[in-house]
Each structure stands twice: as C-alpha cells, then as structure tokens.
DRENDO-1510 file (C-alpha; in Angstrom, 1 decimal, always signed):
<recs>
REC; n; res; u; v; w
REC; 1; ALA; -0.5; -0.2; -0.1 .
REC; 2; TRP; +3.4; +2.2; +1.2 .
REC; 3; ILE; +4.3; +1.8; -2.9 .
REC; 4; LEU; +1.3; +2.2; -4.3 .
REC; 5; PHE; -0.7; +4.9; -3.3 .
REC; 6; THR; +2.7; +7.0; -2.2 .
REC; 7; ARG; +4.9; +9.3; -4.9 .
REC; 8; PRO; +8.3; +9.4; -3.7 .
REC; 9; ALA; +8.0; +5.1; -2.6 .
REC; 10; ARG; +6.7; +3.8; -6.4 .
REC; 11; ARG; +10.7; +4.2; -7.7 .
REC; 12; TRP; +11.3; +1.5; -5.5 .
REC; 13; LEU; +8.3; -0.8; -8.2 .
REC; 14; LEU; +11.5; -0.1; -10.7 .
REC; 15; THR; +14.3; -2.1; -8.5 .
REC; 16; PRO; +14.4; -6.2; -7.6 .
REC; 17; TRP; +13.9; -5.5; -4.1 .
REC; 18; PRO; +10.3; -5.5; -3.3 .
REC; 19; TYR; +9.6; -8.3; -5.3 .
REC; 20; LEU; +12.6; -10.2; -4.0 .
REC; 21; GLY; +10.8; -9.1; -0.6 .
REC; 22; ALA; +7.4; -10.3; -1.8 .
REC; 23; VAL; +8.8; -14.1; -2.7 .
REC; 24; LEU; +11.1; -13.9; +0.9 .
REC; 25; ALA; +7.2; -12.9; +2.2 .
REC; 26; PHE; +5.8; -15.8; +0.1 .
REC; 27; ALA; +7.8; -18.8; +1.5 .
REC; 28; ILE; +7.4; -17.6; +5.1 .
REC; 29; PHE; +3.8; -17.9; +5.8 .
REC; 30; ALA; +3.6; -20.8; +3.2 .
REC; 31; PRO; +3.5; -23.4; +5.5 .
REC; 32; ASN; +0.3; -21.5; +7.1 .
REC; 33; LEU; -0.9; -21.3; +3.9 .
REC; 34; ILE; -0.4; -25.1; +3.1 .
REC; 35; TRP; -1.8; -25.8; +6.5 .
REC; 36; ASN; -4.9; -23.3; +5.6 .
REC; 37; ALA; -5.7; -25.4; +2.4 .
REC; 38; GLN; -5.3; -29.2; +3.8 .
REC; 39; HIS; -8.0; -27.9; +7.0 .
REC; 40; ARG; -11.3; -26.1; +4.3 .
REC; 41; TRP; -8.9; -22.7; +5.6 .
REC; 42; MET; -10.1; -22.8; +9.3 .
REC; 43; THR; -8.1; -19.8; +10.3 .
REC; 44; PHE; -9.9; -17.6; +7.8 .
REC; 45; ALA; -13.3; -18.9; +8.5 .
REC; 46; PHE; -12.6; -18.7; +12.7 .
REC; 47; GLN; -12.1; -15.5; +12.3 .
REC; 48; PHE; -14.5; -14.0; +10.1 .
REC; 49; GLY; -17.4; -16.3; +11.4 .
REC; 50; ARG; -16.3; -14.5; +14.5 .
REC; 51; VAL; -17.3; -10.9; +13.0 .
REC; 52; GLY; -20.6; -12.6; +11.1 .
REC; 53; THR; -22.4; -14.0; +13.8 .
REC; 54; GLY; -22.4; -10.6; +15.8 .
REC; 55; HIS; -25.2; -8.4; +15.8 .
REC; 56; LEU; -24.3; -4.5; +14.6 .
REC; 57; THR; -23.2; -2.5; +17.8 .
REC; 58; ALA; -21.1; +0.2; +19.0 .
REC; 59; ARG; -20.4; -1.7; +22.1 .
REC; 60; PHE; -17.1; -3.2; +21.7 .
REC; 61; LEU; -16.0; -0.9; +19.9 .
REC; 62; PHE; -16.0; +1.3; +22.9 .
REC; 63; GLU; -14.2; -1.2; +24.7 .
REC; 64; PHE; -11.4; -1.9; +22.2 .
REC; 65; LEU; -10.5; +2.0; +22.2 .
REC; 66; GLY; -10.5; +1.9; +26.5 .
REC; 67; ALA; -8.1; -1.1; +26.5 .
REC; 68; GLN; -6.2; +0.4; +24.0 .
REC; 69; LEU; -5.5; +3.3; +25.7 .
REC; 70; LEU; -4.8; +1.6; +28.8 .
REC; 71; LEU; -2.6; -1.3; +27.6 .
REC; 72; ALA; -0.5; +0.9; +24.9 .
REC; 73; THR; -0.4; +3.6; +27.9 .
REC; 74; PRO; -2.1; +6.6; +27.1 .
REC; 75; PHE; +0.5; +9.1; +26.2 .
REC; 76; ILE; +1.5; +6.5; +23.0 .
REC; 77; PHE; -1.6; +5.6; +22.3 .
REC; 78; VAL; -3.3; +9.0; +22.0 .
REC; 79; CYS; +0.5; +10.0; +21.0 .
REC; 80; GLY; +0.2; +7.6; +18.0 .
REC; 81; VAL; -2.8; +8.6; +16.6 .
REC; 82; PHE; -2.1; +12.0; +16.0 .
REC; 83; GLY; +1.6; +10.9; +14.1 .
REC; 84; LEU; +0.4; +8.7; +11.7 .
REC; 85; PHE; -1.7; +11.9; +9.8 .
REC; 86; ARG; +1.6; +13.1; +10.4 .
REC; 87; LYS; +3.3; +15.0; +6.8 .
REC; 88; GLY; +6.3; +11.9; +5.8 .
REC; 89; ALA; +4.3; +9.0; +8.3 .
REC; 90; ALA; +2.6; +6.8; +5.6 .
REC; 91; LEU; +4.7; +4.0; +5.9 .
REC; 92; VAL; +4.0; +3.6; +9.3 .
REC; 93; ALA; +0.3; +4.5; +9.4 .
REC; 94; ALA; +0.5; +1.3; +5.8 .
REC; 95; ILE; +1.4; -1.0; +8.4 .
REC; 96; LEU; -0.9; -0.5; +11.0 .
REC; 97; LEU; -4.2; +1.3; +9.7 .
REC; 98; PRO; -4.9; -2.6; +7.6 .
REC; 99; SER; -4.8; -4.5; +10.6 .
REC; 100; VAL; -7.2; -1.8; +13.0 .
REC; 101; GLY; -9.9; -1.3; +10.2 .
REC; 102; TYR; -10.1; -4.9; +10.7 .
REC; 103; PHE; -10.1; -5.2; +14.9 .
REC; 104; ALA; -12.6; -1.8; +14.5 .
REC; 105; ILE; -14.6; -4.0; +11.7 .
REC; 106; HIS; -14.9; -7.2; +14.6 .
REC; 107; ALA; -15.7; -5.2; +17.5 .
REC; 108; LEU; -18.8; -3.4; +15.7 .
REC; 109; HIS; -19.6; -6.6; +16.1 .
REC; 110; ASP; -18.4; -8.9; +18.6 .
REC; 111; ARG; -15.4; -8.4; +21.6 .
REC; 112; VAL; -11.8; -7.8; +21.4 .
REC; 113; GLN; -9.3; -9.3; +23.6 .
REC; 114; GLY; -6.9; -6.0; +24.5 .
REC; 115; ASN; -4.2; -8.4; +24.4 .
REC; 116; TRP; -4.8; -8.9; +20.0 .
REC; 117; PRO; -3.2; -5.7; +18.7 .
REC; 118; CYS; +0.1; -5.8; +20.2 .
REC; 119; PHE; +1.7; -6.8; +17.4 .
REC; 120; LEU; +1.0; -2.8; +16.0 .
REC; 121; TYR; +2.7; -1.3; +19.6 .
REC; 122; PRO; +6.0; -1.1; +17.7 .
REC; 123; ALA; +4.5; +1.1; +14.3 .
REC; 124; LEU; +2.6; +2.4; +16.8 .
REC; 125; ALA; +5.7; +3.9; +19.3 .
REC; 126; VAL; +7.1; +5.6; +16.1 .
REC; 127; ALA; +3.9; +6.9; +14.6 .
REC; 128; ALA; +3.8; +8.3; +18.3 .
REC; 129; ALA; +7.3; +9.9; +18.4 .
REC; 130; GLY; +7.5; +11.1; +15.4 .
REC; 131; ALA; +4.5; +13.5; +16.6 .
REC; 132; MET; +6.4; +13.5; +19.9 .
REC; 133; LEU; +9.6; +14.7; +18.0 .
REC; 134; PHE; +7.8; +17.0; +15.7 .
REC; 135; TRP; +5.4; +18.9; +17.1 .
REC; 136; ASN; +6.1; +22.2; +17.1 .
REC; 137; GLY; +4.6; +25.8; +17.6 .
REC; 138; ARG; +1.0; +25.4; +19.9 .
REC; 139; PHE; +2.2; +21.6; +19.6 .
REC; 140; ALA; +5.7; +22.0; +20.5 .
REC; 141; LYS; +5.3; +22.2; +24.5 .
REC; 142; ALA; +2.2; +19.1; +24.3 .
REC; 143; GLY; +4.9; +17.2; +22.4 .
REC; 144; MET; +7.9; +18.2; +24.9 .
REC; 145; TRP; +6.0; +16.8; +27.7 .
REC; 146; SER; +3.9; +13.4; +26.2 .
REC; 147; ALA; +8.1; +12.9; +25.4 .
REC; 148; ARG; +8.7; +13.1; +29.1 .
REC; 149; LEU; +5.9; +11.5; +30.4 .
REC; 150; ALA; +5.6; +8.2; +28.2 .
REC; 151; ILE; +8.0; +6.1; +29.5 .
REC; 152; PRO; +7.7; +7.4; +33.7 .
REC; 153; VAL; +3.6; +6.6; +32.7 .
REC; 154; ALA; +3.7; +3.4; +31.3 .
REC; 155; ALA; +6.2; +2.3; +34.0 .
REC; 156; VAL; +3.3; +2.9; +36.7 .
REC; 157; LEU; +1.0; +1.5; +34.8 .
REC; 158; LEU; +2.2; -1.5; +34.2 .
REC; 159; ALA; +4.4; -1.6; +38.2 .
REC; 160; LEU; +0.3; -1.1; +39.1 .
REC; 161; CYS; -0.9; -4.0; +37.1 .
REC; 162; TYR; +1.6; -6.5; +38.1 .
REC; 163; LEU; +1.0; -5.4; +41.8 .
REC; 164; GLN; -2.6; -6.4; +40.8 .
REC; 165; ALA; -1.9; -9.8; +39.5 .
REC; 166; PHE; +0.8; -10.9; +41.7 .
REC; 167; LEU; -1.4; -8.8; +45.4 .
REC; 168; GLY; -4.0; -7.6; +44.7 .
REC; 169; VAL; -3.8; -5.1; +46.0 .
REC; 170; LEU; -7.8; -3.5; +44.6 .
REC; 171; PRO; -10.2; -5.5; +46.9 .
REC; 172; ILE; -12.8; -5.0; +43.8 .
REC; 173; GLY; -13.8; -9.4; +43.6 .
REC; 174; ARG; -15.5; -9.5; +40.5 .
REC; 175; SER; -14.3; -6.9; +38.7 .
REC; 176; ASP; -10.8; -7.9; +38.4 .
REC; 177; PRO; -9.7; -8.7; +34.9 .
REC; 178; PHE; -6.3; -10.4; +36.5 .
REC; 179; ALA; -8.4; -12.9; +38.8 .
REC; 180; ARG; -10.9; -13.9; +36.1 .
REC; 181; LEU; -8.1; -13.6; +32.7 .
REC; 182; LEU; -4.9; -15.5; +35.5 .
REC; 183; GLY; -7.6; -18.0; +36.5 .
REC; 184; PHE; -7.6; -18.3; +39.9 .
REC; 185; GLY; -10.0; -20.4; +41.8 .
REC; 186; VAL; -10.3; -22.8; +38.9 .
REC; 187; ALA; -8.0; -25.2; +40.7 .
REC; 188; ASN; -9.7; -24.6; +43.8 .
REC; 189; VAL; -13.8; -25.4; +41.7 .
REC; 190; ALA; -12.4; -29.0; +40.1 .
REC; 191; ARG; -11.5; -29.8; +43.6 .
REC; 192; GLN; -15.5; -30.3; +44.3 .
REC; 193; VAL; -16.0; -31.8; +40.8 .
REC; 194; ASP; -16.4; -36.0; +40.9 .
REC; 195; PRO; -13.3; -36.8; +39.9 .
REC; 196; GLY; -14.8; -40.2; +38.7 .
REC; 197; ALA; -17.0; -37.8; +36.0 .
REC; 198; ALA; -16.1; -36.7; +32.4 .
REC; 199; ILE; -16.4; -33.0; +32.2 .
REC; 200; LEU; -18.8; -31.2; +29.3 .
REC; 201; ALA; -18.4; -27.4; +28.5 .
REC; 202; THR; -19.8; -25.0; +26.3 .
REC; 203; ASP; -16.8; -22.4; +25.8 .
REC; 204; TYR; -12.9; -22.7; +25.6 .
REC; 205; GLU; -11.4; -21.3; +29.4 .
REC; 206; THR; -13.6; -23.7; +31.3 .
REC; 207; THR; -12.7; -26.3; +28.9 .
REC; 208; SER; -8.5; -25.2; +29.2 .
REC; 209; TRP; -8.8; -24.4; +32.6 .
REC; 210; PHE; -9.9; -27.6; +34.2 .
REC; 211; ALA; -7.8; -29.4; +31.2 .
REC; 212; PHE; -4.9; -27.9; +32.8 .
REC; 213; TYR; -7.0; -27.5; +37.0 .
REC; 214; GLY; -8.8; -31.3; +37.3 .
REC; 215; ARG; -8.2; -35.3; +37.4 .
REC; 216; GLN; -11.2; -35.8; +35.0 .
REC; 217; PRO; -11.7; -36.2; +31.4 .
REC; 218; VAL; -12.2; -32.8; +29.4 .
REC; 219; ALA; -14.8; -31.9; +26.4 .
REC; 220; GLN; -16.1; -28.9; +24.0 .
REC; 221; ILE; -19.7; -29.8; +22.6 .
REC; 222; ASN; -19.3; -27.1; +20.7 .
REC; 223; GLU; -16.9; -24.8; +19.0 .
REC; 224; ASN; -15.6; -27.9; +17.0 .
REC; 225; GLN; -13.0; -25.1; +14.9 .
REC; 226; ARG; -11.2; -25.1; +18.1 .
REC; 227; TRP; -10.7; -28.4; +18.5 .
REC; 228; ALA; -9.6; -30.1; +15.3 .
REC; 229; GLY; -6.7; -31.6; +16.1 .
REC; 230; ALA; -8.2; -33.0; +19.4 .
REC; 231; PRO; -9.4; -36.6; +19.5 .
REC; 232; GLU; -12.4; -37.8; +19.2 .
REC; 233; ILE; -15.0; -38.5; +22.8 .
REC; 234; GLY; -14.9; -42.4; +22.8 .
REC; 235; ALA; -16.2; -44.9; +24.8 .
REC; 236; GLU; -14.2; -44.3; +27.9 .
REC; 237; PHE; -15.4; -41.2; +28.1 .
REC; 238; LEU; -19.1; -41.9; +27.9 .
REC; 239; ASN; -19.0; -44.6; +30.2 .
REC; 240; ARG; -18.1; -42.4; +33.2 .
REC; 241; PRO; -21.0; -40.2; +34.7 .
REC; 242; LEU; -20.9; -37.1; +32.6 .
REC; 243; LEU; -20.9; -33.2; +34.0 .
REC; 244; TYR; -22.0; -30.2; +32.4 .
REC; 245; VAL; -19.5; -27.2; +34.2 .
REC; 246; ALA; -20.1; -23.7; +33.6 .
REC; 247; GLU; -19.7; -20.5; +34.5 .
REC; 248; GLN; -22.4; -18.5; +35.9 .
REC; 249; THR; -23.3; -16.6; +33.1 .
REC; 250; ARG; -22.4; -19.0; +30.5 .
REC; 251; ASP; -24.6; -21.7; +31.4 .
REC; 252; HIS; -25.9; -23.1; +28.3 .
REC; 253; HIS; -27.6; -26.0; +29.7 .
REC; 254; GLU; -30.5; -25.8; +27.7 .
REC; 255; LEU; -27.9; -26.7; +24.4 .
REC; 256; VAL; -26.6; -29.3; +25.9 .
REC; 257; ALA; -30.1; -31.2; +26.7 .
REC; 258; THR; -30.1; -31.1; +22.9 .
REC; 259; ARG; -27.6; -33.4; +23.1 .
REC; 260; PHE; -28.5; -35.1; +26.1 .
REC; 261; ALA; -32.0; -37.3; +27.7 .
REC; 262; HIS; -31.6; -35.7; +31.2 .
REC; 263; VAL; -29.7; -32.2; +32.3 .
REC; 264; VAL; -30.5; -31.9; +36.2 .
REC; 265; LEU; -28.3; -28.9; +38.4 .
REC; 266; LEU; -26.3; -30.2; +41.1 .
REC; 267; GLY; -24.9; -27.3; +43.0 .
REC; 268; THR; -22.8; -24.5; +42.3 .
REC; 269; ALA; -19.3; -23.7; +43.0 .
REC; 270; ASP; -17.6; -20.6; +43.5 .
REC; 271; ARG; -14.4; -19.6; +42.4 .
REC; 272; SER; -12.9; -17.3; +44.6 .
REC; 273; ARG; -9.5; -15.0; +44.9 .
REC; 274; GLY; -8.7; -14.2; +48.6 .
REC; 275; GLY; -12.6; -15.8; +49.9 .
REC; 276; ILE; -13.7; -13.0; +47.8 .
REC; 277; PRO; -16.0; -14.5; +44.6 .
REC; 278; VAL; -14.5; -14.0; +41.1 .
REC; 279; ALA; -16.9; -16.3; +39.1 .
REC; 280; HIS; -20.1; -18.6; +40.2 .
REC; 281; TYR; -20.2; -21.9; +38.4 .
REC; 282; VAL; -23.0; -24.5; +38.2 .
REC; 283; ILE; -22.8; -28.2; +37.6 .
REC; 284; TYR; -25.3; -30.0; +36.0 .
REC; 285; ARG; -25.5; -34.3; +35.9 .
REC; 286; VAL; -26.5; -35.2; +32.5 .
</recs>
C-alpha cells in the first residue's frame, strides 16, 4: 500500500527489492497457507466467522478503544494516533491501518480482546515518537511533555498491573480482570467436581482450565473449529458419569439438553481470590 499510494515510494517498483521481498514473505507464510488448504481454510473461516455471527453494536468498539488506551499506555496511544497523520508517516500508517480497520470492524460485531493488537504496538510507538519529536508551534509544548512523561507513566501503569496480578492490592472482586484471566480459584472448583466423572463444557476457557487443573477428562461440545486436532470422544469418556460445568453467566444447559435426555442441576461452586468470589459455576448431571 505504501509503495502503490505514495508517489516518492513508487520508484522502488523499478528495482528488484519489492518483488524479492514479496517472494520471501510468501515463502515464510507458505506453511500456514498449506496447512489451511489442507484443513478447509480453518483460520480464515474461524476469524471472519466471528465477525459474521454478531449483531451490529458500538458497545465493543468503545471497550476496545478503552483497552488500547491503557495497554498501549495513554501517551503512546494518543500521540500515535496523531502521529499517523503527520507528514512523512505514510509507511507507518500503511503498517498499522489495515489491521486497525479489521479490528474496528470486528469490534462492531463482537468483543476484541485487548491483547490481540499487541503486534501493532512497535509501529504505534514509532508513530508516537514522530508526533512527539516533530510537533511545533502551539503543539511544541505538548510534544515536549509527552516525550518526558510517556515512559514514567507507562512504568507506573505496568507496576500497578503487576501488583494487582500478584498481590491483589485492590479488593475489586469480580471486576478484577487479573483474577478472571489468570484463573484464580479454578483449581478449587475442579477439586469440588467428582473425580470419577467426565466434564462437558460449552466455552473454551472452562474446557482449558479444567483440563489443566482438574483430574477428569474434559470436552467442549460446541465450537468444533477450536478442537479440530483433538481426538474424538470415545466410549471410555462416555462410560463415565457425565457432568456439565459452566460459569453461571455462560450457562448453556439448554444447548446440552438438545444432545442428552436429562440435564439436572446438582449445585454451584465459587472460584474466589482471597475469599472474594470471582465467578460462580453451575454443575449439572447429564
């Protein structure tokens, strides 16, 4: 895009380097393409399928922008956005904008996890540096203070994140994203489940956490595209007592009921951190 739409860059089309670069890029990406061709283009179907299933909403877009403001750190994010429109930033913009466009479309239909765009942060930092260093006139002071504060503010935010992740200094319970994302309390819930049973799940987090922390075999009965390489469920799994386990906010026992004759609620279990509940789980006998 940079070469085609930027007049000074078009001179590179008269040299062998863009074409050799394209060959090299294709060679590096070829194993991925070969694997996808042999597996029904699963990567592309999965990613673009997420966009197609959700309804149009601005809710996730604002959530996505807020997450990037914190994860990229405020000065880098804001200055980076300004830096994209600075003269001479066409190459950085060409690196960033295609992926930003995809994530924006995705966020209009479904949640974009905050860490997904992290591969763009190096280019965003370059754009931010350009804005900080080359602002002049009435923006000169803003550029100077941005350059001075960017690293200290980022360091403070990073330190707060680690303190919350390891020590839980803020008692914010279920609102604590670290407690949820780092799996606090999952091992305790797994111990409360019959060790002789097999576990059914309907979301990949529960499937993965219980496979790691629990002593029972686990299988997710939906979203087959996530588990294409997993072995098929066999008689050894189905001959055990079957339990459906789900976080209360993701309880899809009605889906389980379409596959099994009986789905009976046995009880609940809490995963907690420091005695404060992080999530409530429901357990059904199937």
